[in-house]
Kinemage of the C-alpha trace (Angstrom):
@kinemage 1
@onewidth
@group {chain A} dominant
@subgroup {mainchain}
@vectorlist {calphas} color= white
{ca met a 1} P 308.593 108.497 77.144
{ca ile a 2} L 308.021 109.777 73.652
{ca gly a 3} L 309.090 107.535 70.788
{ca leu a 4} L 310.715 109.262 67.812
{ca thr a 5} L 312.056 107.913 64.520
{ca cys a 6} L 315.164 109.407 62.943
{ca thr a 7} L 314.545 110.676 59.411
{ca lys a 8} L 318.103 109.800 58.345
{ca cys a 9} L 318.837 106.336 59.748
{ca gly a 10} L 315.230 105.236 60.439
{ca arg a 11} L 315.955 103.951 63.949
{ca arg a 12} L 313.628 104.659 66.851
{ca phe a 13} L 314.817 106.380 70.010
{ca met a 14} L 313.329 107.869 73.166
{ca pro a 15} L 314.771 111.103 74.572
{ca thr a 16} L 314.624 111.450 78.342
{ca thr a 17} L 312.487 114.015 80.142
{ca gln a 18} L 315.574 116.140 80.893
{ca glu a 19} L 316.609 116.105 77.233
{ca ile a 20} L 313.124 117.206 76.151
{ca glu a 21} L 313.183 120.064 78.678
{ca thr a 22} L 316.558 121.133 77.231
{ca tyr a 23} L 315.261 120.983 73.650
{ca leu a 24} L 312.226 123.090 74.604
{ca ala a 25} L 314.450 125.679 76.297
{ca gln a 26} L 316.773 125.857 73.272
{ca ser a 27} L 313.906 126.306 70.818
{ca glu a 28} L 312.297 129.258 72.595
{ca gly a 29} L 310.199 131.238 70.094
{ca lys a 30} L 310.625 128.731 67.259
{ca lys a 31} L 308.189 126.274 65.661
{ca his a 32} L 310.482 123.230 65.780
{ca ala a 33} L 313.059 121.755 68.118
{ca gln a 34} L 316.165 120.000 66.835
{ca val a 35} L 316.291 116.634 68.573
{ca leu a 36} L 319.575 114.756 68.288
{ca cys a 37} L 319.508 111.094 67.190
{ca pro a 38} L 321.762 109.064 69.531
{ca his a 39} L 322.547 106.543 66.764
{ca cys a 40} L 323.698 108.698 63.836
{ca gly a 41} L 323.857 112.223 65.316
{ca tyr a 42} L 321.326 113.722 62.900
{ca his a 43} L 319.270 116.693 64.130
{ca asn a 44} L 315.601 115.819 63.610
{ca lys a 45} L 313.086 118.660 63.453
{ca ile a 46} L 310.245 117.903 65.876
{ca asp a 47} L 307.216 120.155 66.320
{ca ile a 48} L 307.248 122.063 69.622
{ca his a 49} L 303.600 121.172 70.275
{ca arg a 50} L 304.441 117.470 70.177
{ca leu a 51} L 307.166 117.867 72.807
{ca gln a 52} L 304.963 120.115 74.961
{ca gly a 53} L 302.166 117.560 74.736
{ca phe a 54} L 304.511 114.897 76.026
{ca met a 55} L 305.600 117.083 78.949
{ca arg a 56} L 301.947 117.709 79.857
{ca phe a 57} L 301.441 113.999 80.577
{ca thr a 58} L 304.743 113.536 82.409
{ca pro a 59} L 304.252 112.891 86.129
{ca ala a 60} L 305.317 115.774 88.362
{ca gly a 61} L 307.901 113.585 90.128
{ca ala a 62} L 309.692 112.800 86.865
{ca lys a 63} L 310.267 116.481 86.053
{ca ser a 64} L 312.261 117.207 89.196
{ca glu a 65} L 314.537 114.305 89.867
{ca glu a 66} L 315.666 115.484 93.289
{ca glu a 67} L 316.443 112.903 95.928
{ca pro a 68} L 314.100 113.082 98.924
{ca lys a 69} L 315.685 114.075 102.227
{ca pro a 70} L 315.796 111.503 105.026
{ca ala a 71} L 313.050 111.826 107.639
{ca ser a 72} L 315.564 112.886 110.322
{ca glu a 73} L 316.530 115.989 108.283
{ca gln a 74} L 312.944 116.955 107.442
{ca asn a 75} L 311.699 117.164 111.031
{ca pro a 76} L 314.575 117.669 113.501
{ca glu a 77} L 312.225 117.868 116.521
{ca ala a 78} L 310.907 114.325 115.921
{ca gly a 79} L 314.147 112.741 117.135
{ca ser a 80} L 314.183 114.556 120.532
């Protein structure tokens, strides 16, 4: 998680990986992303490179939060 501090209320918050992916998609072609503070609702301007740097160190499993299929569905011949 990346820790951010709101410039209006001064409280720290941590956006989730999905939120950061959304912010990066919304800020396509811009220098900053507007990250919403959950406490006061202020849009903080965060540098795109900082968010991209965080996503670089995110484990691959955290990016796609799909539930794994049960073993019986993955290999149907194993049960015969």
